[in-house]
mmCIF file as gemmi writes it, N, C-alpha and C atoms, coordinates in Angstrom:
data_model
loop_
_atom_site.group_PDB
_atom_site.id
_atom_site.type_symbol
_atom_site.label_atom_id
_atom_site.label_alt_id
_atom_site.label_comp_id
_atom_site.label_asym_id
_atom_site.label_entity_id
_atom_site.label_seq_id
_atom_site.pdbx_PDB_ins_code
_atom_site.Cartn_x
_atom_site.Cartn_y
_atom_site.Cartn_z
_atom_site.occupancy
_atom_site.B_iso_or_equiv
_atom_site.pdbx_formal_charge
_atom_site.auth_seq_id
_atom_site.auth_asym_id
_atom_site.pdbx_PDB_model_num
ATOM 1 N N . UNK Axp A 1 ? 260.924 -79.319 144.433 1 0 ? 1 A 1
ATOM 2 C CA . UNK Axp A 1 ? 260.334 -79.348 145.745 1 0 ? 1 A 1
ATOM 3 C C . UNK Axp A 1 ? 261.46 -79.329 146.776 1 0 ? 1 A 1
ATOM 4 N N . UNK Axp A 2 ? 261.778 -78.161 147.265 1 0 ? 2 A 1
ATOM 5 C CA . UNK Axp A 2 ? 262.869 -78.019 148.221 1 0 ? 2 A 1
ATOM 6 C C . UNK Axp A 2 ? 262.355 -78.221 149.638 1 0 ? 2 A 1
ATOM 7 N N . UNK Axp A 3 ? 263.205 -78.786 150.45 1 0 ? 3 A 1
ATOM 8 C CA . UNK Axp A 3 ? 262.867 -79.002 151.849 1 0 ? 3 A 1
ATOM 9 C C . UNK Axp A 3 ? 264.094 -78.786 152.701 1 0 ? 3 A 1
ATOM 10 N N . UNK Axp A 4 ? 263.912 -78.876 153.981 1 0 ? 4 A 1
ATOM 11 C CA . UNK Axp A 4 ? 265.033 -78.735 154.9 1 0 ? 4 A 1
ATOM 12 C C . UNK Axp A 4 ? 265.445 -80.108 155.396 1 0 ? 4 A 1
ATOM 13 N N . UNK Axp A 5 ? 266.735 -80.285 155.508 1 0 ? 5 A 1
ATOM 14 C CA . UNK Axp A 5 ? 267.282 -81.521 156.05 1 0 ? 5 A 1
ATOM 15 C C . UNK Axp A 5 ? 268.121 -81.15 157.252 1 0 ? 5 A 1
ATOM 16 N N . UNK Axp A 6 ? 267.888 -81.817 158.364 1 0 ? 6 A 1
ATOM 17 C CA . UNK Axp A 6 ? 268.689 -81.602 159.567 1 0 ? 6 A 1
ATOM 18 C C . UNK Axp A 6 ? 269.648 -82.767 159.689 1 0 ? 6 A 1
ATOM 19 N N . UNK Axp A 7 ? 270.921 -82.46 159.815 1 0 ? 7 A 1
ATOM 20 C CA . UNK Axp A 7 ? 271.942 -83.493 159.932 1 0 ? 7 A 1
ATOM 21 C C . UNK Axp A 7 ? 272.835 -83.155 161.105 1 0 ? 7 A 1
ATOM 22 N N . UNK Axp A 8 ? 273.055 -84.111 161.944 1 0 ? 8 A 1
ATOM 23 C CA . UNK Axp A 8 ? 273.906 -83.898 163.107 1 0 ? 8 A 1
ATOM 24 C C . UNK Axp A 8 ? 274.873 -85.065 163.211 1 0 ? 8 A 1
ATOM 25 N N . UNK Axp A 9 ? 276.132 -84.75 163.44 1 0 ? 9 A 1
ATOM 26 C CA . UNK Axp A 9 ? 277.129 -85.805 163.571 1 0 ? 9 A 1
ATOM 27 C C . UNK Axp A 9 ? 278.106 -85.42 164.672 1 0 ? 9 A 1
ATOM 28 N N . UNK Axp A 10 ? 278.606 -86.408 165.353 1 0 ? 10 A 1
ATOM 29 C CA . UNK Axp A 10 ? 279.604 -86.202 166.397 1 0 ? 10 A 1
ATOM 30 C C . UNK Axp A 10 ? 280.869 -86.938 165.995 1 0 ? 10 A 1
ATOM 31 N N . UNK Axp A 11 ? 282.014 -86.296 166.212 1 0 ? 11 A 1
ATOM 32 C CA . UNK Axp A 11 ? 283.279 -86.939 165.911 1 0 ? 11 A 1
ATOM 33 C C . UNK Axp A 11 ? 284.266 -86.614 167.024 1 0 ? 11 A 1
ATOM 34 N N . UNK Axp A 12 ? 285.008 -87.625 167.453 1 0 ? 12 A 1
ATOM 35 C CA . UNK Axp A 12 ? 286.037 -87.381 168.454 1 0 ? 12 A 1
ATOM 36 C C . UNK Axp A 12 ? 287.228 -86.703 167.786 1 0 ? 12 A 1
ATOM 37 N N . UNK Axp A 13 ? 288.14 -86.19 168.584 1 0 ? 13 A 1
ATOM 38 C CA . UNK Axp A 13 ? 289.302 -85.492 168.027 1 0 ? 13 A 1
ATOM 39 C C . UNK Axp A 13 ? 290.181 -86.397 167.179 1 0 ? 13 A 1
ATOM 40 N N . UNK Axp A 14 ? 290.127 -87.705 167.432 1 0 ? 14 A 1
ATOM 41 C CA . UNK Axp A 14 ? 290.937 -88.616 166.626 1 0 ? 14 A 1
ATOM 42 C C . UNK Axp A 14 ? 290.186 -89.147 165.4 1 0 ? 14 A 1
ATOM 43 N N . UNK Axp A 15 ? 289.017 -88.567 165.099 1 0 ? 15 A 1
ATOM 44 C CA . UNK Axp A 15 ? 288.29 -88.912 163.888 1 0 ? 15 A 1
ATOM 45 C C . UNK Axp A 15 ? 287.298 -90.049 164.029 1 0 ? 15 A 1
ATOM 46 N N . UNK Axp A 16 ? 287.048 -90.511 165.237 1 0 ? 16 A 1
ATOM 47 C CA . UNK Axp A 16 ? 286.119 -91.612 165.467 1 0 ? 16 A 1
ATOM 48 C C . UNK Axp A 16 ? 284.694 -91.086 165.435 1 0 ? 16 A 1
ATOM 49 N N . UNK Axp A 17 ? 283.855 -91.615 164.544 1 0 ? 17 A 1
ATOM 50 C CA . UNK Axp A 17 ? 282.475 -91.122 164.429 1 0 ? 17 A 1
ATOM 51 C C . UNK Axp A 17 ? 281.452 -92.095 164.99 1 0 ? 17 A 1
ATOM 52 N N . UNK Axp A 18 ? 281.668 -93.375 164.861 1 0 ? 18 A 1
ATOM 53 C CA . UNK Axp A 18 ? 280.712 -94.363 165.374 1 0 ? 18 A 1
ATOM 54 C C . UNK Axp A 18 ? 281.4 -95.716 165.431 1 0 ? 18 A 1
ATOM 55 N N . UNK Axp A 19 ? 280.95 -96.568 166.315 1 0 ? 19 A 1
ATOM 56 C CA . UNK Axp A 19 ? 281.482 -97.932 166.321 1 0 ? 19 A 1
ATOM 57 C C . UNK Axp A 19 ? 281.058 -98.658 165.047 1 0 ? 19 A 1
ATOM 58 N N . UNK Axp A 20 ? 281.577 -99.857 164.857 1 0 ? 20 A 1
ATOM 59 C CA . UNK Axp A 20 ? 281.184 -100.65 163.696 1 0 ? 20 A 1
ATOM 60 C C . UNK Axp A 20 ? 279.665 -100.739 163.63 1 0 ? 20 A 1
ATOM 61 N N . UNK Axp A 21 ? 279.155 -100.813 162.432 1 0 ? 21 A 1
ATOM 62 C CA . UNK Axp A 21 ? 277.702 -100.828 162.24 1 0 ? 21 A 1
ATOM 63 C C . UNK Axp A 21 ? 277.054 -102.066 162.847 1 0 ? 21 A 1
ATOM 64 N N . UNK Axp A 22 ? 275.931 -101.847 163.48 1 0 ? 22 A 1
ATOM 65 C CA . UNK Axp A 22 ? 275.057 -102.916 163.951 1 0 ? 22 A 1
ATOM 66 C C . UNK Axp A 22 ? 273.705 -102.636 163.313 1 0 ? 22 A 1
ATOM 67 N N . UNK Axp A 23 ? 273.156 -103.581 162.562 1 0 ? 23 A 1
ATOM 68 C CA . UNK Axp A 23 ? 271.856 -103.328 161.931 1 0 ? 23 A 1
ATOM 69 C C . UNK Axp A 23 ? 270.802 -102.949 162.976 1 0 ? 23 A 1
ATOM 70 N N . UNK Axp A 24 ? 269.97 -101.943 162.69 1 0 ? 24 A 1
ATOM 71 C CA . UNK Axp A 24 ? 268.961 -101.503 163.666 1 0 ? 24 A 1
ATOM 72 C C . UNK Axp A 24 ? 268.077 -102.637 164.163 1 0 ? 24 A 1
ATOM 73 N N . UNK Axp A 25 ? 267.758 -103.575 163.285 1 0 ? 25 A 1
ATOM 74 C CA . UNK Axp A 25 ? 266.902 -104.68 163.723 1 0 ? 25 A 1
ATOM 75 C C . UNK Axp A 25 ? 267.601 -105.571 164.749 1 0 ? 25 A 1
ATOM 76 N N . UNK Axp A 26 ? 268.954 -105.519 164.786 1 0 ? 26 A 1
ATOM 77 C CA . UNK Axp A 26 ? 269.692 -106.281 165.795 1 0 ? 26 A 1
ATOM 78 C C . UNK Axp A 26 ? 269.86 -105.51 167.095 1 0 ? 26 A 1
ATOM 79 N N . UNK Axp A 27 ? 269.82 -104.199 167.032 1 0 ? 27 A 1
ATOM 80 C CA . UNK Axp A 27 ? 270.122 -103.39 168.215 1 0 ? 27 A 1
ATOM 81 C C . UNK Axp A 27 ? 268.923 -103.115 169.099 1 0 ? 27 A 1
ATOM 82 N N . UNK Axp A 28 ? 267.737 -102.999 168.533 1 0 ? 28 A 1
ATOM 83 C CA . UNK Axp A 28 ? 266.629 -102.465 169.311 1 0 ? 28 A 1
ATOM 84 C C . UNK Axp A 28 ? 265.549 -103.439 169.761 1 0 ? 28 A 1
ATOM 85 N N . UNK Axp A 29 ? 265.361 -104.612 169.16 1 0 ? 29 A 1
ATOM 86 C CA . UNK Axp A 29 ? 264.328 -105.502 169.687 1 0 ? 29 A 1
ATOM 87 C C . UNK Axp A 29 ? 264.691 -105.979 171.097 1 0 ? 29 A 1
ATOM 88 N N . UNK Axp A 30 ? 263.701 -106.17 171.958 1 0 ? 30 A 1
ATOM 89 C CA . UNK Axp A 30 ? 263.977 -106.597 173.338 1 0 ? 30 A 1
ATOM 90 C C . UNK Axp A 30 ? 264.802 -107.879 173.421 1 0 ? 30 A 1
ATOM 91 N N . UNK Axp A 31 ? 264.578 -108.806 172.505 1 0 ? 31 A 1
ATOM 92 C CA . UNK Axp A 31 ? 265.319 -110.076 172.586 1 0 ? 31 A 1
ATOM 93 C C . UNK Axp A 31 ? 266.807 -109.908 172.264 1 0 ? 31 A 1
ATOM 94 N N . UNK Axp A 32 ? 267.198 -108.79 171.659 1 0 ? 32 A 1
ATOM 95 C CA . UNK Axp A 32 ? 268.61 -108.552 171.322 1 0 ? 32 A 1
ATOM 96 C C . UNK Axp A 32 ? 269.323 -107.667 172.348 1 0 ? 32 A 1
ATOM 97 N N . UNK Axp A 33 ? 268.61 -107.116 173.308 1 0 ? 33 A 1
ATOM 98 C CA . UNK Axp A 33 ? 269.204 -106.167 174.248 1 0 ? 33 A 1
ATOM 99 C C . UNK Axp A 33 ? 270.329 -106.778 175.079 1 0 ? 33 A 1
ATOM 100 N N . UNK Axp A 34 ? 270.309 -108.084 175.287 1 0 ? 34 A 1
ATOM 101 C CA . UNK Axp A 34 ? 271.358 -108.724 176.085 1 0 ? 34 A 1
ATOM 102 C C . UNK Axp A 34 ? 272.472 -109.316 175.235 1 0 ? 34 A 1
ATOM 103 N N . UNK Axp A 35 ? 272.395 -109.161 173.935 1 0 ? 35 A 1
ATOM 104 C CA . UNK Axp A 35 ? 273.433 -109.652 173.034 1 0 ? 35 A 1
ATOM 105 C C . UNK Axp A 35 ? 274.733 -108.907 173.329 1 0 ? 35 A 1
ATOM 106 N N . UNK Axp A 36 ? 275.845 -109.621 173.58 1 0 ? 36 A 1
ATOM 107 C CA . UNK Axp A 36 ? 277.112 -108.95 173.924 1 0 ? 36 A 1
ATOM 108 C C . UNK Axp A 36 ? 277.597 -107.975 172.849 1 0 ? 36 A 1
ATOM 109 N N . UNK Axp A 37 ? 277.394 -108.307 171.572 1 0 ? 37 A 1
ATOM 110 C CA . UNK Axp A 37 ? 277.831 -107.401 170.504 1 0 ? 37 A 1
ATOM 111 C C . UNK Axp A 37 ? 277.025 -106.107 170.52 1 0 ? 37 A 1
ATOM 112 N N . UNK Axp A 38 ? 275.725 -106.214 170.73 1 0 ? 38 A 1
ATOM 113 C CA . UNK Axp A 38 ? 274.868 -105.029 170.787 1 0 ? 38 A 1
ATOM 114 C C . UNK Axp A 38 ? 275.225 -104.195 172.01 1 0 ? 38 A 1
ATOM 115 N N . UNK Axp A 39 ? 275.438 -104.849 173.15 1 0 ? 39 A 1
ATOM 116 C CA . UNK Axp A 39 ? 275.806 -104.115 174.376 1 0 ? 39 A 1
ATOM 117 C C . UNK Axp A 39 ? 277.133 -103.373 174.195 1 0 ? 39 A 1
ATOM 118 N N . UNK Axp A 40 ? 278.11 -104.034 173.547 1 0 ? 40 A 1
ATOM 119 C CA . UNK Axp A 40 ? 279.409 -103.39 173.312 1 0 ? 40 A 1
ATOM 120 C C . UNK Axp A 40 ? 279.239 -102.176 172.395 1 0 ? 40 A 1
ATOM 121 N N . UNK Axp A 41 ? 278.443 -102.332 171.331 1 0 ? 41 A 1
ATOM 122 C CA . UNK Axp A 41 ? 278.211 -101.229 170.405 1 0 ? 41 A 1
ATOM 123 C C . UNK Axp A 41 ? 277.552 -100.057 171.118 1 0 ? 41 A 1
ATOM 124 N N . UNK Axp A 42 ? 276.501 -100.325 171.898 1 0 ? 42 A 1
ATOM 125 C CA . UNK Axp A 42 ? 275.794 -99.257 172.608 1 0 ? 42 A 1
ATOM 126 C C . UNK Axp A 42 ? 276.722 -98.56 173.604 1 0 ? 42 A 1
ATOM 127 N N . UNK Axp A 43 ? 277.584 -99.328 174.24 1 0 ? 43 A 1
ATOM 128 C CA . UNK Axp A 43 ? 278.537 -98.751 175.188 1 0 ? 43 A 1
ATOM 129 C C . UNK Axp A 43 ? 279.504 -97.805 174.471 1 0 ? 43 A 1
ATOM 130 N N . UNK Axp A 44 ? 280.019 -98.224 173.325 1 0 ? 44 A 1
ATOM 131 C CA . UNK Axp A 44 ? 280.941 -97.373 172.561 1 0 ? 44 A 1
ATOM 132 C C . UNK Axp A 44 ? 280.24 -96.111 172.072 1 0 ? 44 A 1
ATOM 133 N N . UNK Axp A 45 ? 278.997 -96.268 171.582 1 0 ? 45 A 1
ATOM 134 C CA . UNK Axp A 45 ? 278.248 -95.108 171.105 1 0 ? 45 A 1
ATOM 135 C C . UNK Axp A 45 ? 277.996 -94.14 172.251 1 0 ? 45 A 1
ATOM 136 N N . UNK Axp A 46 ? 277.626 -94.668 173.404 1 0 ? 46 A 1
ATOM 137 C CA . UNK Axp A 46 ? 277.344 -93.821 174.565 1 0 ? 46 A 1
ATOM 138 C C . UNK Axp A 46 ? 278.589 -93.047 174.989 1 0 ? 46 A 1
ATOM 139 N N . UNK Axp A 47 ? 279.753 -93.69 174.95 1 0 ? 47 A 1
ATOM 140 C CA . UNK Axp A 47 ? 280.997 -92.993 175.298 1 0 ? 47 A 1
ATOM 141 C C . UNK Axp A 47 ? 281.251 -91.831 174.343 1 0 ? 47 A 1
ATOM 142 N N . UNK Axp A 48 ? 281.039 -92.055 173.062 1 0 ? 48 A 1
ATOM 143 C CA . UNK Axp A 48 ? 281.277 -91.017 172.063 1 0 ? 48 A 1
ATOM 144 C C . UNK Axp A 48 ? 280.333 -89.836 172.252 1 0 ? 48 A 1
ATOM 145 N N . UNK Axp A 49 ? 279.087 -90.106 172.603 1 0 ? 49 A 1
ATOM 146 C CA . UNK Axp A 49 ? 278.079 -89.053 172.737 1 0 ? 49 A 1
ATOM 147 C C . UNK Axp A 49 ? 278.031 -88.424 174.123 1 0 ? 49 A 1
ATOM 148 N N . UNK Axp A 50 ? 278.728 -88.986 175.104 1 0 ? 50 A 1
ATOM 149 C CA . UNK Axp A 50 ? 278.592 -88.57 176.504 1 0 ? 50 A 1
ATOM 150 C C . UNK Axp A 50 ? 278.855 -87.083 176.732 1 0 ? 50 A 1
ATOM 151 N N . UNK Axp A 51 ? 279.715 -86.47 175.965 1 0 ? 51 A 1
ATOM 152 C CA . UNK Axp A 51 ? 280.03 -85.052 176.18 1 0 ? 51 A 1
ATOM 153 C C . UNK Axp A 51 ? 278.812 -84.163 175.966 1 0 ? 51 A 1
ATOM 154 N N . UNK Axp A 52 ? 277.887 -84.575 175.105 1 0 ? 52 A 1
ATOM 155 C CA . UNK Axp A 52 ? 276.768 -83.706 174.739 1 0 ? 52 A 1
ATOM 156 C C . UNK Axp A 52 ? 275.684 -83.635 175.808 1 0 ? 52 A 1
ATOM 157 N N . UNK Axp A 53 ? 275.461 -84.707 176.525 1 0 ? 53 A 1
ATOM 158 C CA . UNK Axp A 53 ? 274.321 -84.769 177.437 1 0 ? 53 A 1
ATOM 159 C C . UNK Axp A 53 ? 274.323 -83.722 178.545 1 0 ? 53 A 1
ATOM 160 N N . UNK Axp A 54 ? 275.458 -83.327 179.117 1 0 ? 54 A 1
ATOM 161 C CA . UNK Axp A 54 ? 275.416 -82.287 180.153 1 0 ? 54 A 1
ATOM 162 C C . UNK Axp A 54 ? 275.27 -80.86 179.606 1 0 ? 54 A 1
ATOM 163 N N . UNK Axp A 55 ? 275.4 -80.659 178.304 1 0 ? 55 A 1
ATOM 164 C CA . UNK Axp A 55 ? 275.394 -79.315 177.729 1 0 ? 55 A 1
ATOM 165 C C . UNK Axp A 55 ? 274.014 -78.663 177.798 1 0 ? 55 A 1
ATOM 166 N N . UNK Axp A 56 ? 273.991 -77.389 178.167 1 0 ? 56 A 1
ATOM 167 C CA . UNK Axp A 56 ? 272.73 -76.663 178.301 1 0 ? 56 A 1
ATOM 168 C C . UNK Axp A 56 ? 271.941 -76.664 176.99 1 0 ? 56 A 1
ATOM 169 N N . UNK Axp A 57 ? 272.57 -76.331 175.875 1 0 ? 57 A 1
ATOM 170 C CA . UNK Axp A 57 ? 271.876 -76.262 174.586 1 0 ? 57 A 1
ATOM 171 C C . UNK Axp A 57 ? 271.207 -77.594 174.257 1 0 ? 57 A 1
ATOM 172 N N . UNK Axp A 58 ? 271.919 -78.676 174.421 1 0 ? 58 A 1
ATOM 173 C CA . UNK Axp A 58 ? 271.408 -80.011 174.105 1 0 ? 58 A 1
ATOM 174 C C . UNK Axp A 58 ? 270.214 -80.363 174.989 1 0 ? 58 A 1
ATOM 175 N N . UNK Axp A 59 ? 270.357 -80.169 176.295 1 0 ? 59 A 1
ATOM 176 C CA . UNK Axp A 59 ? 269.302 -80.554 177.236 1 0 ? 59 A 1
ATOM 177 C C . UNK Axp A 59 ? 268.048 -79.697 177.062 1 0 ? 59 A 1
ATOM 178 N N . UNK Axp A 60 ? 268.227 -78.397 176.853 1 0 ? 60 A 1
ATOM 179 C CA . UNK Axp A 60 ? 267.06 -77.525 176.691 1 0 ? 60 A 1
ATOM 180 C C . UNK Axp A 60 ? 266.306 -77.837 175.401 1 0 ? 60 A 1
ATOM 181 N N . UNK Axp A 61 ? 267.028 -78.072 174.313 1 0 ? 61 A 1
ATOM 182 C CA . UNK Axp A 61 ? 266.371 -78.324 173.036 1 0 ? 61 A 1
ATOM 183 C C . UNK Axp A 61 ? 265.687 -79.683 172.971 1 0 ? 61 A 1
ATOM 184 N N . UNK Axp A 62 ? 266.172 -80.64 173.726 1 0 ? 62 A 1
ATOM 185 C CA . UNK Axp A 62 ? 265.523 -81.952 173.759 1 0 ? 62 A 1
ATOM 186 C C . UNK Axp A 62 ? 264.619 -82.11 174.975 1 0 ? 62 A 1
ATOM 187 N N . UNK Axp A 63 ? 264.475 -81.027 175.744 1 0 ? 63 A 1
ATOM 188 C CA . UNK Axp A 63 ? 263.607 -81.018 176.924 1 0 ? 63 A 1
ATOM 189 C C . UNK Axp A 63 ? 263.975 -82.144 177.896 1 0 ? 63 A 1
ATOM 190 N N . UNK Axp A 64 ? 265.285 -82.21 178.208 1 0 ? 64 A 1
ATOM 191 C CA . UNK Axp A 64 ? 265.795 -83.241 179.11 1 0 ? 64 A 1
ATOM 192 C C . UNK Axp A 64 ? 266.029 -82.725 180.52 1 0 ? 64 A 1
ATOM 193 N N . UNK Axp A 65 ? 265.622 -81.505 180.8 1 0 ? 65 A 1
ATOM 194 C CA . UNK Axp A 65 ? 265.825 -80.955 182.134 1 0 ? 65 A 1
ATOM 195 C C . UNK Axp A 65 ? 266.985 -79.981 182.158 1 0 ? 65 A 1
ATOM 196 N N . UNK Axp A 66 ? 267.36 -79.577 183.359 1 0 ? 66 A 1
ATOM 197 C CA . UNK Axp A 66 ? 268.42 -78.58 183.514 1 0 ? 66 A 1
ATOM 198 C C . UNK Axp A 66 ? 269.785 -79.137 183.148 1 0 ? 66 A 1
ATOM 199 N N . UNK Axp A 67 ? 270.614 -78.244 182.627 1 0 ? 67 A 1
ATOM 200 C CA . UNK Axp A 67 ? 271.978 -78.62 182.258 1 0 ? 67 A 1
ATOM 201 C C . UNK Axp A 67 ? 272.848 -78.708 183.491 1 0 ? 67 A 1
ATOM 202 N N . UNK Axp A 68 ? 273.85 -79.55 183.396 1 0 ? 68 A 1
ATOM 203 C CA . UNK Axp A 68 ? 274.817 -79.665 184.485 1 0 ? 68 A 1
ATOM 204 C C . UNK Axp A 68 ? 276.035 -78.782 184.236 1 0 ? 68 A 1
ATOM 205 N N . UNK Axp A 69 ? 276.239 -78.367 182.991 1 0 ? 69 A 1
ATOM 206 C CA . UNK Axp A 69 ? 277.367 -77.489 182.676 1 0 ? 69 A 1
ATOM 207 C C . UNK Axp A 69 ? 277.06 -76.686 181.422 1 0 ? 69 A 1
ATOM 208 N N . UNK Axp A 70 ? 277.759 -75.581 181.272 1 0 ? 70 A 1
ATOM 209 C CA . UNK Axp A 70 ? 277.524 -74.714 180.118 1 0 ? 70 A 1
ATOM 210 C C . UNK Axp A 70 ? 278.669 -74.775 179.12 1 0 ? 70 A 1
ATOM 211 N N . UNK Axp A 71 ? 279.743 -75.46 179.431 1 0 ? 71 A 1
ATOM 212 C CA . UNK Axp A 71 ? 280.889 -75.527 178.526 1 0 ? 71 A 1
ATOM 213 C C . UNK Axp A 71 ? 280.449 -76.044 177.168 1 0 ? 71 A 1
ATOM 214 N N . UNK Axp A 72 ? 280.941 -75.437 176.13 1 0 ? 72 A 1
ATOM 215 C CA . UNK Axp A 72 ? 280.613 -75.862 174.781 1 0 ? 72 A 1
ATOM 216 C C . UNK Axp A 72 ? 279.445 -75.117 174.17 1 0 ? 72 A 1
ATOM 217 N N . UNK Axp A 73 ? 278.67 -74.395 174.977 1 0 ? 73 A 1
ATOM 218 C CA . UNK Axp A 73 ? 277.521 -73.665 174.44 1 0 ? 73 A 1
ATOM 219 C C . UNK Axp A 73 ? 277.957 -72.644 173.398 1 0 ? 73 A 1
ATOM 220 N N . UNK Axp A 74 ? 279.067 -71.99 173.626 1 0 ? 74 A 1
ATOM 221 C CA . UNK Axp A 74 ? 279.553 -70.987 172.683 1 0 ? 74 A 1
ATOM 222 C C . UNK Axp A 74 ? 279.837 -71.639 171.329 1 0 ? 74 A 1
ATOM 223 N N . UNK Axp A 75 ? 280.428 -72.831 171.343 1 0 ? 75 A 1
ATOM 224 C CA . UNK Axp A 75 ? 280.731 -73.53 170.101 1 0 ? 75 A 1
ATOM 225 C C . UNK Axp A 75 ? 279.461 -73.869 169.331 1 0 ? 75 A 1
ATOM 226 N N . UNK Axp A 76 ? 278.401 -74.237 170.035 1 0 ? 76 A 1
ATOM 227 C CA . UNK Axp A 76 ? 277.134 -74.56 169.375 1 0 ? 76 A 1
ATOM 228 C C . UNK Axp A 76 ? 276.565 -73.318 168.721 1 0 ? 76 A 1
ATOM 229 N N . UNK Axp A 77 ? 276.619 -72.186 169.422 1 0 ? 77 A 1
ATOM 230 C CA . UNK Axp A 77 ? 276.078 -70.946 168.856 1 0 ? 77 A 1
ATOM 231 C C . UNK Axp A 77 ? 276.848 -70.538 167.605 1 0 ? 77 A 1
ATOM 232 N N . UNK Axp A 78 ? 278.16 -70.681 167.635 1 0 ? 78 A 1
ATOM 233 C CA . UNK Axp A 78 ? 278.974 -70.338 166.468 1 0 ? 78 A 1
ATOM 234 C C . UNK Axp A 78 ? 278.597 -71.247 165.298 1 0 ? 78 A 1
ATOM 235 N N . UNK Axp A 79 ? 278.443 -72.527 165.549 1 0 ? 79 A 1
ATOM 236 C CA . UNK Axp A 79 ? 278.082 -73.469 164.487 1 0 ? 79 A 1
ATOM 237 C C . UNK Axp A 79 ? 276.713 -73.138 163.908 1 0 ? 79 A 1
ATOM 238 N N . UNK Axp A 80 ? 275.779 -72.677 164.741 1 0 ? 80 A 1
ATOM 239 C CA . UNK Axp A 80 ? 274.44 -72.346 164.255 1 0 ? 80 A 1
ATOM 240 C C . UNK Axp A 80 ? 274.469 -71.192 163.258 1 0 ? 80 A 1
ATOM 241 N N . UNK Axp A 81 ? 275.42 -70.283 163.412 1 0 ? 81 A 1
ATOM 242 C CA . UNK Axp A 81 ? 275.509 -69.148 162.49 1 0 ? 81 A 1
ATOM 243 C C . UNK Axp A 81 ? 275.834 -69.598 161.072 1 0 ? 81 A 1
ATOM 244 N N . UNK Axp A 82 ? 276.513 -70.713 160.944 1 0 ? 82 A 1
ATOM 245 C CA . UNK Axp A 82 ? 276.958 -71.176 159.631 1 0 ? 82 A 1
ATOM 246 C C . UNK Axp A 82 ? 275.94 -72.086 158.968 1 0 ? 82 A 1
ATOM 247 N N . UNK Axp A 83 ? 274.811 -72.337 159.615 1 0 ? 83 A 1
ATOM 248 C CA . UNK Axp A 83 ? 273.814 -73.235 159.017 1 0 ? 83 A 1
ATOM 249 C C . UNK Axp A 83 ? 272.709 -72.452 158.357 1 0 ? 83 A 1
């Protein structure tokens, strides 16, 4: 039974992929939102992902509105050819 799996990962040029793990049950309940460790983790994750949000391809595919810049779109198209 074959299926399709979609996998997406972001890595900085120095090899950083994600901050230290925070269990999902600690990160998302409302009572944990003010926890300093969770806030620090979310801040680090947001910094790592920040480059993607202004990209046209990302915003159009997630229906987030108009893009603020087109830089990087060519790289996304090239990567799509290899999938």
